[in-house]
N, CA, C and O atoms as a Maestro MAE file, in Angstrom:
{
 s_m_m2io_version
 :::
 2.0.0
}

f_m_ct {
 s_m_title
 :::
 protein
 m_atom[256] {
  # First column is atom index #
  i_m_mmod_type
  r_m_x_coord
  r_m_y_coord
  r_m_z_coord
  i_m_residue_number
  s_m_chain_name
  s_m_pdb_residue_name
  s_m_pdb_atom_name
  i_m_atomic_number
  :::
  1 25 0.847 13.651 -15.439 1 A "UNK " " N  " 7
  2 3 1.282 12.401 -16.006 1 A "UNK " " CA " 6
  3 2 0.105 11.450 -16.193 1 A "UNK " " C  " 6
  4 15 -0.010 10.802 -17.234 1 A "UNK " " O  " 8
  5 25 -0.754 11.364 -15.207 2 A "UNK " " N  " 7
  6 3 -1.888 10.452 -15.290 2 A "UNK " " CA " 6
  7 2 -3.193 11.196 -15.554 2 A "UNK " " C  " 6
  8 15 -4.266 10.660 -15.275 2 A "UNK " " O  " 8
  9 25 -3.129 12.409 -16.079 3 A "UNK " " N  " 7
  10 3 -4.313 13.214 -16.277 3 A "UNK " " CA " 6
  11 2 -5.178 12.708 -17.423 3 A "UNK " " C  " 6
  12 15 -6.375 12.992 -17.450 3 A "UNK " " O  " 8
  13 25 -4.616 11.975 -18.360 4 A "UNK " " N  " 7
  14 3 -5.363 11.540 -19.534 4 A "UNK " " CA " 6
  15 2 -6.023 10.180 -19.353 4 A "UNK " " C  " 6
  16 15 -6.616 9.663 -20.300 4 A "UNK " " O  " 8
  17 25 -5.939 9.590 -18.173 5 A "UNK " " N  " 7
  18 3 -6.542 8.284 -17.951 5 A "UNK " " CA " 6
  19 2 -8.041 8.437 -17.728 5 A "UNK " " C  " 6
  20 15 -8.489 9.340 -17.021 5 A "UNK " " O  " 8
  21 25 -8.809 7.538 -18.344 6 A "UNK " " N  " 7
  22 3 -10.265 7.576 -18.210 6 A "UNK " " CA " 6
  23 2 -10.747 6.246 -17.648 6 A "UNK " " C  " 6
  24 15 -9.945 5.372 -17.318 6 A "UNK " " O  " 8
  25 25 -12.047 6.104 -17.544 7 A "UNK " " N  " 7
  26 3 -12.633 4.859 -17.067 7 A "UNK " " CA " 6
  27 2 -12.329 3.685 -17.978 7 A "UNK " " C  " 6
  28 15 -12.201 2.552 -17.514 7 A "UNK " " O  " 8
  29 25 -12.213 3.947 -19.266 8 A "UNK " " N  " 7
  30 3 -11.883 2.872 -20.203 8 A "UNK " " CA " 6
  31 2 -10.497 2.314 -19.940 8 A "UNK " " C  " 6
  32 15 -10.269 1.110 -20.059 8 A "UNK " " O  " 8
  33 25 -9.585 3.183 -19.586 9 A "UNK " " N  " 7
  34 3 -8.234 2.727 -19.271 9 A "UNK " " CA " 6
  35 2 -8.248 1.806 -18.048 9 A "UNK " " C  " 6
  36 15 -7.557 0.788 -18.019 9 A "UNK " " O  " 8
  37 25 -9.037 2.173 -17.051 10 A "UNK " " N  " 7
  38 3 -9.124 1.343 -15.849 10 A "UNK " " CA " 6
  39 2 -9.716 -0.022 -16.180 10 A "UNK " " C  " 6
  40 15 -9.261 -1.037 -15.654 10 A "UNK " " O  " 8
  41 25 -10.724 -0.055 -17.047 11 A "UNK " " N  " 7
  42 3 -11.317 -1.338 -17.447 11 A "UNK " " CA " 6
  43 2 -10.322 -2.211 -18.198 11 A "UNK " " C  " 6
  44 15 -10.290 -3.427 -18.011 11 A "UNK " " O  " 8
  45 25 -9.526 -1.597 -19.033 12 A "UNK " " N  " 7
  46 3 -8.525 -2.359 -19.792 12 A "UNK " " CA " 6
  47 2 -7.457 -2.905 -18.850 12 A "UNK " " C  " 6
  48 15 -7.027 -4.049 -19.000 12 A "UNK " " O  " 8
  49 25 -7.030 -2.105 -17.890 13 A "UNK " " N  " 7
  50 3 -6.027 -2.566 -16.919 13 A "UNK " " CA " 6
  51 2 -6.589 -3.715 -16.093 13 A "UNK " " C  " 6
  52 15 -5.894 -4.702 -15.854 13 A "UNK " " O  " 8
  53 25 -7.846 -3.596 -15.651 14 A "UNK " " N  " 7
  54 3 -8.463 -4.684 -14.892 14 A "UNK " " CA " 6
  55 2 -8.589 -5.956 -15.717 14 A "UNK " " C  " 6
  56 15 -8.394 -7.052 -15.192 14 A "UNK " " O  " 8
  57 25 -8.911 -5.830 -16.994 15 A "UNK " " N  " 7
  58 3 -9.013 -7.001 -17.863 15 A "UNK " " CA " 6
  59 2 -7.653 -7.674 -18.028 15 A "UNK " " C  " 6
  60 15 -7.565 -8.902 -18.038 15 A "UNK " " O  " 8
  61 25 -6.598 -6.879 -18.156 16 A "UNK " " N  " 7
  62 3 -5.253 -7.438 -18.293 16 A "UNK " " CA " 6
  63 2 -4.839 -8.132 -16.997 16 A "UNK " " C  " 6
  64 15 -4.238 -9.206 -17.034 16 A "UNK " " O  " 8
  65 25 -5.158 -7.526 -15.849 17 A "UNK " " N  " 7
  66 3 -4.855 -8.168 -14.573 17 A "UNK " " CA " 6
  67 2 -5.589 -9.489 -14.434 17 A "UNK " " C  " 6
  68 15 -5.033 -10.462 -13.926 17 A "UNK " " O  " 8
  69 25 -6.831 -9.525 -14.881 18 A "UNK " " N  " 7
  70 3 -7.603 -10.764 -14.821 18 A "UNK " " CA " 6
  71 2 -6.985 -11.835 -15.705 18 A "UNK " " C  " 6
  72 15 -6.949 -13.007 -15.332 18 A "UNK " " O  " 8
  73 25 -6.499 -11.440 -16.872 19 A "UNK " " N  " 7
  74 3 -5.858 -12.406 -17.765 19 A "UNK " " CA " 6
  75 2 -4.524 -12.892 -17.214 19 A "UNK " " C  " 6
  76 15 -4.190 -14.070 -17.346 19 A "UNK " " O  " 8
  77 25 -3.769 -12.005 -16.605 20 A "UNK " " N  " 7
  78 3 -2.439 -12.371 -16.112 20 A "UNK " " CA " 6
  79 2 -2.525 -13.231 -14.858 20 A "UNK " " C  " 6
  80 15 -1.888 -14.281 -14.775 20 A "UNK " " O  " 8
  81 25 -3.311 -12.785 -13.885 21 A "UNK " " N  " 7
  82 3 -3.343 -13.472 -12.604 21 A "UNK " " CA " 6
  83 2 -4.427 -14.530 -12.504 21 A "UNK " " C  " 6
  84 15 -4.319 -15.446 -11.689 21 A "UNK " " O  " 8
  85 25 -5.443 -14.425 -13.294 22 A "UNK " " N  " 7
  86 3 -6.535 -15.387 -13.214 22 A "UNK " " CA " 6
  87 2 -7.521 -15.022 -12.121 22 A "UNK " " C  " 6
  88 15 -7.210 -14.237 -11.225 22 A "UNK " " O  " 8
  89 25 -8.701 -15.593 -12.200 23 A "UNK " " N  " 7
  90 3 -9.754 -15.228 -11.258 23 A "UNK " " CA " 6
  91 2 -9.526 -15.825 -9.875 23 A "UNK " " C  " 6
  92 15 -10.108 -15.344 -8.903 23 A "UNK " " O  " 8
  93 25 -8.703 -16.850 -9.760 24 A "UNK " " N  " 7
  94 3 -8.466 -17.459 -8.452 24 A "UNK " " CA " 6
  95 2 -7.446 -16.683 -7.628 24 A "UNK " " C  " 6
  96 15 -7.500 -16.711 -6.398 24 A "UNK " " O  " 8
  97 25 -6.530 -16.001 -8.272 25 A "UNK " " N  " 7
  98 3 -5.472 -15.277 -7.545 25 A "UNK " " CA " 6
  99 2 -5.866 -13.854 -7.166 25 A "UNK " " C  " 6
  100 15 -5.294 -13.298 -6.228 25 A "UNK " " O  " 8
  101 25 -6.829 -13.244 -7.867 26 A "UNK " " N  " 7
  102 3 -7.168 -11.852 -7.611 26 A "UNK " " CA " 6
  103 2 -7.712 -11.596 -6.210 26 A "UNK " " C  " 6
  104 15 -7.315 -10.601 -5.603 26 A "UNK " " O  " 8
  105 25 -8.604 -12.436 -5.650 27 A "UNK " " N  " 7
  106 3 -9.056 -12.158 -4.279 27 A "UNK " " CA " 6
  107 2 -7.926 -12.188 -3.248 27 A "UNK " " C  " 6
  108 15 -7.893 -11.355 -2.343 27 A "UNK " " O  " 8
  109 25 -7.016 -13.127 -3.377 28 A "UNK " " N  " 7
  110 3 -5.906 -13.184 -2.424 28 A "UNK " " CA " 6
  111 2 -4.952 -12.012 -2.630 28 A "UNK " " C  " 6
  112 15 -4.365 -11.518 -1.667 28 A "UNK " " O  " 8
  113 25 -4.794 -11.568 -3.858 29 A "UNK " " N  " 7
  114 3 -3.962 -10.404 -4.143 29 A "UNK " " CA " 6
  115 2 -4.580 -9.146 -3.537 29 A "UNK " " C  " 6
  116 15 -3.873 -8.336 -2.938 29 A "UNK " " O  " 8
  117 25 -5.880 -8.979 -3.687 30 A "UNK " " N  " 7
  118 3 -6.566 -7.816 -3.120 30 A "UNK " " CA " 6
  119 2 -6.517 -7.849 -1.592 30 A "UNK " " C  " 6
  120 15 -6.368 -6.808 -0.952 30 A "UNK " " O  " 8
  121 25 -6.643 -9.038 -1.010 31 A "UNK " " N  " 7
  122 3 -6.576 -9.172 0.448 31 A "UNK " " CA " 6
  123 2 -5.187 -8.759 0.947 31 A "UNK " " C  " 6
  124 15 -5.069 -8.056 1.951 31 A "UNK " " O  " 8
  125 25 -4.154 -9.190 0.256 32 A "UNK " " N  " 7
  126 3 -2.790 -8.837 0.638 32 A "UNK " " CA " 6
  127 2 -2.535 -7.345 0.546 32 A "UNK " " C  " 6
  128 15 -1.867 -6.774 1.409 32 A "UNK " " O  " 8
  129 25 -3.058 -6.707 -0.490 33 A "UNK " " N  " 7
  130 3 -2.891 -5.261 -0.642 33 A "UNK " " CA " 6
  131 2 -3.639 -4.531 0.471 33 A "UNK " " C  " 6
  132 15 -3.133 -3.560 1.032 33 A "UNK " " O  " 8
  133 25 -4.841 -5.000 0.786 34 A "UNK " " N  " 7
  134 3 -5.610 -4.381 1.859 34 A "UNK " " CA " 6
  135 2 -4.926 -4.498 3.207 34 A "UNK " " C  " 6
  136 15 -4.918 -3.541 3.982 34 A "UNK " " O  " 8
  137 25 -4.356 -5.651 3.496 35 A "UNK " " N  " 7
  138 3 -3.640 -5.842 4.756 35 A "UNK " " CA " 6
  139 2 -2.402 -4.953 4.814 35 A "UNK " " C  " 6
  140 15 -2.081 -4.400 5.866 35 A "UNK " " O  " 8
  141 25 -1.712 -4.816 3.699 36 A "UNK " " N  " 7
  142 3 -0.519 -3.959 3.663 36 A "UNK " " CA " 6
  143 2 -0.891 -2.505 3.910 36 A "UNK " " C  " 6
  144 15 -0.189 -1.804 4.639 36 A "UNK " " O  " 8
  145 25 -1.986 -2.043 3.313 37 A "UNK " " N  " 7
  146 3 -2.416 -0.669 3.535 37 A "UNK " " CA " 6
  147 2 -2.852 -0.449 4.976 37 A "UNK " " C  " 6
  148 15 -2.601 0.617 5.540 37 A "UNK " " O  " 8
  149 25 -3.502 -1.440 5.581 38 A "UNK " " N  " 7
  150 3 -3.923 -1.329 6.978 38 A "UNK " " CA " 6
  151 2 -2.707 -1.224 7.893 38 A "UNK " " C  " 6
  152 15 -2.705 -0.425 8.830 38 A "UNK " " O  " 8
  153 25 -1.683 -2.016 7.633 39 A "UNK " " N  " 7
  154 3 -0.451 -1.967 8.431 39 A "UNK " " CA " 6
  155 2 0.230 -0.612 8.260 39 A "UNK " " C  " 6
  156 15 0.715 -0.035 9.233 39 A "UNK " " O  " 8
  157 25 0.268 -0.108 7.039 40 A "UNK " " N  " 7
  158 3 0.881 1.197 6.782 40 A "UNK " " CA " 6
  159 2 0.147 2.297 7.530 40 A "UNK " " C  " 6
  160 15 0.785 3.164 8.126 40 A "UNK " " O  " 8
  161 25 -1.187 2.280 7.512 41 A "UNK " " N  " 7
  162 3 -1.960 3.286 8.234 41 A "UNK " " CA " 6
  163 2 -1.696 3.212 9.727 41 A "UNK " " C  " 6
  164 15 -1.562 4.247 10.382 41 A "UNK " " O  " 8
  165 25 -1.618 2.007 10.277 42 A "UNK " " N  " 7
  166 3 -1.349 1.847 11.703 42 A "UNK " " CA " 6
  167 2 0.030 2.392 12.072 42 A "UNK " " C  " 6
  168 15 0.181 3.057 13.097 42 A "UNK " " O  " 8
  169 25 1.027 2.114 11.246 43 A "UNK " " N  " 7
  170 3 2.380 2.598 11.512 43 A "UNK " " CA " 6
  171 2 2.453 4.117 11.437 43 A "UNK " " C  " 6
  172 15 3.130 4.745 12.251 43 A "UNK " " O  " 8
  173 25 1.767 4.711 10.475 44 A "UNK " " N  " 7
  174 3 1.767 6.164 10.361 44 A "UNK " " CA " 6
  175 2 1.069 6.775 11.564 44 A "UNK " " C  " 6
  176 15 1.522 7.788 12.098 44 A "UNK " " O  " 8
  177 25 -0.028 6.168 11.992 45 A "UNK " " N  " 7
  178 3 -0.757 6.670 13.158 45 A "UNK " " CA " 6
  179 2 0.111 6.576 14.407 45 A "UNK " " C  " 6
  180 15 0.130 7.509 15.210 45 A "UNK " " O  " 8
  181 25 0.827 5.473 14.587 46 A "UNK " " N  " 7
  182 3 1.715 5.311 15.742 46 A "UNK " " CA " 6
  183 2 2.845 6.323 15.705 46 A "UNK " " C  " 6
  184 15 3.239 6.856 16.742 46 A "UNK " " O  " 8
  185 25 3.370 6.590 14.516 47 A "UNK " " N  " 7
  186 3 4.456 7.549 14.386 47 A "UNK " " CA " 6
  187 2 3.977 8.952 14.740 47 A "UNK " " C  " 6
  188 15 4.701 9.711 15.385 47 A "UNK " " O  " 8
  189 25 2.763 9.299 14.323 48 A "UNK " " N  " 7
  190 3 2.233 10.625 14.642 48 A "UNK " " CA " 6
  191 2 2.013 10.784 16.135 48 A "UNK " " C  " 6
  192 15 2.309 11.841 16.694 48 A "UNK " " O  " 8
  193 25 1.498 9.753 16.790 49 A "UNK " " N  " 7
  194 3 1.266 9.865 18.229 49 A "UNK " " CA " 6
  195 2 2.588 9.902 18.983 49 A "UNK " " C  " 6
  196 15 2.692 10.590 19.999 49 A "UNK " " O  " 8
  197 25 3.586 9.187 18.517 50 A "UNK " " N  " 7
  198 3 4.891 9.201 19.179 50 A "UNK " " CA " 6
  199 2 5.568 10.555 19.014 50 A "UNK " " C  " 6
  200 15 6.246 11.023 19.928 50 A "UNK " " O  " 8
  201 25 5.392 11.186 17.860 51 A "UNK " " N  " 7
  202 3 6.037 12.478 17.641 51 A "UNK " " CA " 6
  203 2 5.332 13.582 18.410 51 A "UNK " " C  " 6
  204 15 5.969 14.575 18.761 51 A "UNK " " O  " 8
  205 25 4.041 13.444 18.683 52 A "UNK " " N  " 7
  206 3 3.344 14.484 19.439 52 A "UNK " " CA " 6
  207 2 3.635 14.378 20.925 52 A "UNK " " C  " 6
  208 15 3.588 15.386 21.631 52 A "UNK " " O  " 8
  209 25 3.938 13.178 21.420 53 A "UNK " " N  " 7
  210 3 4.246 13.034 22.840 53 A "UNK " " CA " 6
  211 2 5.681 13.406 23.144 53 A "UNK " " C  " 6
  212 15 6.008 13.681 24.299 53 A "UNK " " O  " 8
  213 25 6.542 13.424 22.152 54 A "UNK " " N  " 7
  214 3 7.927 13.808 22.369 54 A "UNK " " CA " 6
  215 2 8.809 12.651 22.793 54 A "UNK " " C  " 6
  216 15 9.983 12.858 23.099 54 A "UNK " " O  " 8
  217 25 8.284 11.457 22.820 55 A "UNK " " N  " 7
  218 3 9.061 10.298 23.236 55 A "UNK " " CA " 6
  219 2 9.706 9.577 22.059 55 A "UNK " " C  " 6
  220 15 10.244 8.482 22.221 55 A "UNK " " O  " 8
  221 25 9.658 10.165 20.915 56 A "UNK " " N  " 7
  222 3 10.194 9.511 19.730 56 A "UNK " " CA " 6
  223 2 11.720 9.549 19.796 56 A "UNK " " C  " 6
  224 15 12.319 10.623 19.733 56 A "UNK " " O  " 8
  225 25 12.325 8.419 19.917 57 A "UNK " " N  " 7
  226 3 13.768 8.327 19.929 57 A "UNK " " CA " 6
  227 2 14.213 7.563 18.694 57 A "UNK " " C  " 6
  228 15 13.623 6.548 18.323 57 A "UNK " " O  " 8
  229 25 15.224 8.050 18.090 58 A "UNK " " N  " 7
  230 3 15.780 7.410 16.898 58 A "UNK " " CA " 6
  231 2 16.950 6.558 17.352 58 A "UNK " " C  " 6
  232 15 17.905 7.082 17.925 58 A "UNK " " O  " 8
  233 25 16.897 5.270 17.114 59 A "UNK " " N  " 7
  234 3 18.001 4.435 17.556 59 A "UNK " " CA " 6
  235 2 19.265 4.735 16.749 59 A "UNK " " C  " 6
  236 15 19.225 4.955 15.539 59 A "UNK " " O  " 8
  237 25 20.373 4.735 17.464 60 A "UNK " " N  " 7
  238 3 21.652 4.998 16.834 60 A "UNK " " CA " 6
  239 2 22.243 3.672 16.391 60 A "UNK " " C  " 6
  240 15 22.323 2.723 17.171 60 A "UNK " " O  " 8
  241 25 22.649 3.616 15.154 61 A "UNK " " N  " 7
  242 3 23.217 2.390 14.618 61 A "UNK " " CA " 6
  243 2 24.550 2.701 13.968 61 A "UNK " " C  " 6
  244 15 24.647 3.560 13.091 61 A "UNK " " O  " 8
  245 25 25.579 1.988 14.414 62 A "UNK " " N  " 7
  246 3 26.906 2.217 13.872 62 A "UNK " " CA " 6
  247 2 27.039 1.528 12.534 62 A "UNK " " C  " 6
  248 15 26.477 0.455 12.314 62 A "UNK " " O  " 8
  249 25 27.779 2.147 11.650 63 A "UNK " " N  " 7
  250 3 28.041 1.570 10.339 63 A "UNK " " CA " 6
  251 2 29.022 0.413 10.481 63 A "UNK " " C  " 6
  252 15 30.005 0.503 11.217 63 A "UNK " " O  " 8
  253 25 28.751 -0.647 9.785 64 A "UNK " " N  " 7
  254 3 29.665 -1.786 9.887 64 A "UNK " " CA " 6
  255 2 30.516 -1.932 8.660 64 A "UNK " " C  " 6
  256 15 31.340 -2.843 8.585 64 A "UNK " " O  " 8
  :::
 }
 m_bond[255] {
  # First column is bond index #
  i_m_from
  i_m_to
  i_m_order
  :::
  1 1 2 1
  2 2 3 1
  3 3 4 2
  4 3 5 1
  5 5 6 1
  6 6 7 1
  7 7 8 2
  8 7 9 1
  9 9 10 1
  10 10 11 1
  11 11 12 2
  12 11 13 1
  13 13 14 1
  14 14 15 1
  15 15 16 2
  16 15 17 1
  17 17 18 1
  18 18 19 1
  19 19 20 2
  20 19 21 1
  21 21 22 1
  22 22 23 1
  23 23 24 2
  24 23 25 1
  25 25 26 1
  26 26 27 1
  27 27 28 2
  28 27 29 1
  29 29 30 1
  30 30 31 1
  31 31 32 2
  32 31 33 1
  33 33 34 1
  34 34 35 1
  35 35 36 2
  36 35 37 1
  37 37 38 1
  38 38 39 1
  39 39 40 2
  40 39 41 1
  41 41 42 1
  42 42 43 1
  43 43 44 2
  44 43 45 1
  45 45 46 1
  46 46 47 1
  47 47 48 2
  48 47 49 1
  49 49 50 1
  50 50 51 1
  51 51 52 2
  52 51 53 1
  53 53 54 1
  54 54 55 1
  55 55 56 2
  56 55 57 1
  57 57 58 1
  58 58 59 1
  59 59 60 2
  60 59 61 1
  61 61 62 1
  62 62 63 1
  63 63 64 2
  64 63 65 1
  65 65 66 1
  66 66 67 1
  67 67 68 2
  68 67 69 1
  69 69 70 1
  70 70 71 1
  71 71 72 2
  72 71 73 1
  73 73 74 1
  74 74 75 1
  75 75 76 2
  76 75 77 1
  77 77 78 1
  78 78 79 1
  79 79 80 2
  80 79 81 1
  81 81 82 1
  82 82 83 1
  83 83 84 2
  84 83 85 1
  85 85 86 1
  86 86 87 1
  87 87 88 2
  88 87 89 1
  89 89 90 1
  90 90 91 1
  91 91 92 2
  92 91 93 1
  93 93 94 1
  94 94 95 1
  95 95 96 2
  96 95 97 1
  97 97 98 1
  98 98 99 1
  99 99 100 2
  100 99 101 1
  101 101 102 1
  102 102 103 1
  103 103 104 2
  104 103 105 1
  105 105 106 1
  106 106 107 1
  107 107 108 2
  108 107 109 1
  109 109 110 1
  110 110 111 1
  111 111 112 2
  112 111 113 1
  113 113 114 1
  114 114 115 1
  115 115 116 2
  116 115 117 1
  117 117 118 1
  118 118 119 1
  119 119 120 2
  120 119 121 1
  121 121 122 1
  122 122 123 1
  123 123 124 2
  124 123 125 1
  125 125 126 1
  126 126 127 1
  127 127 128 2
  128 127 129 1
  129 129 130 1
  130 130 131 1
  131 131 132 2
  132 131 133 1
  133 133 134 1
  134 134 135 1
  135 135 136 2
  136 135 137 1
  137 137 138 1
  138 138 139 1
  139 139 140 2
  140 139 141 1
  141 141 142 1
  142 142 143 1
  143 143 144 2
  144 143 145 1
  145 145 146 1
  146 146 147 1
  147 147 148 2
  148 147 149 1
  149 149 150 1
  150 150 151 1
  151 151 152 2
  152 151 153 1
  153 153 154 1
  154 154 155 1
  155 155 156 2
  156 155 157 1
  157 157 158 1
  158 158 159 1
  159 159 160 2
  160 159 161 1
  161 161 162 1
  162 162 163 1
  163 163 164 2
  164 163 165 1
  165 165 166 1
  166 166 167 1
  167 167 168 2
  168 167 169 1
  169 169 170 1
  170 170 171 1
  171 171 172 2
  172 171 173 1
  173 173 174 1
  174 174 175 1
  175 175 176 2
  176 175 177 1
  177 177 178 1
  178 178 179 1
  179 179 180 2
  180 179 181 1
  181 181 182 1
  182 182 183 1
  183 183 184 2
  184 183 185 1
  185 185 186 1
  186 186 187 1
  187 187 188 2
  188 187 189 1
  189 189 190 1
  190 190 191 1
  191 191 192 2
  192 191 193 1
  193 193 194 1
  194 194 195 1
  195 195 196 2
  196 195 197 1
  197 197 198 1
  198 198 199 1
  199 199 200 2
  200 199 201 1
  201 201 202 1
  202 202 203 1
  203 203 204 2
  204 203 205 1
  205 205 206 1
  206 206 207 1
  207 207 208 2
  208 207 209 1
  209 209 210 1
  210 210 211 1
  211 211 212 2
  212 211 213 1
  213 213 214 1
  214 214 215 1
  215 215 216 2
  216 215 217 1
  217 217 218 1
  218 218 219 1
  219 219 220 2
  220 219 221 1
  221 221 222 1
  222 222 223 1
  223 223 224 2
  224 223 225 1
  225 225 226 1
  226 226 227 1
  227 227 228 2
  228 227 229 1
  229 229 230 1
  230 230 231 1
  231 231 232 2
  232 231 233 1
  233 233 234 1
  234 234 235 1
  235 235 236 2
  236 235 237 1
  237 237 238 1
  238 238 239 1
  239 239 240 2
  240 239 241 1
  241 241 242 1
  242 242 243 1
  243 243 244 2
  244 243 245 1
  245 245 246 1
  246 246 247 1
  247 247 248 2
  248 247 249 1
  249 249 250 1
  250 250 251 1
  251 251 252 2
  252 251 253 1
  253 253 254 1
  254 254 255 1
  255 255 256 2
  :::
 }
}
């Protein structure tokens, strides 16, 4: 699906993002994405360690 994308496509997408969000919003947007990825990595790492120790319990929740 994305096999035909080249460097020019990435430059065009970045230019459109710059036009849409402006130069003042892009650093805060990138910071937010970076923090979200860091949280995701931490959660995946915690899940892997919990599953290897065998203490992973799934809470039971009744349907309301």
